[in-house]
C-alpha positions, 0 to 999 in steps of 0.5 A: 542621932545615931545612924539606926535612929536616922534610918528609922526616921527616915522610913517612918517619914516615907510611911513605913511601920516596923513589924518584926524581924524573921528568917526563912520560911517566916520571912517569905510567909509574912511578906506574901501575907502582907501583900495579900493584905494590900500592903507594900513590903520593905525589908532592911538588914537586921540590926542586932543592937535593936534586938533584945538579948533573948532575940539576939541569941537566935539571930547573931549566928546568921544576921544576913539570913534575917530581915526586919519587915516594914509595911505600909499601904500601897495607898500611903505610897501614892499619897506620898509621891503626890506631896512630893510633886506638890512640894516639887512644883511649889519650890519647897524641895 
């Protein structure tokens, strides 16, 4: 499994759902919109190797300015925390 696949799996286990990759000003607009809809937002650096050739052409000139947006419902985070607390008290971690 590649580092990219490992990171994707880690994010999935934490309840994150990949949305899309963007740069400013759309990035800030999307973050604001998701948060207003009750989502927690996480940004990851763009990984050019996961983009189509068409998308890569736009993002490769300034990849540090581009982020991939991940979201999860705020309640999902609390459910995961409760599960982790339960596992810790049971000795499963």
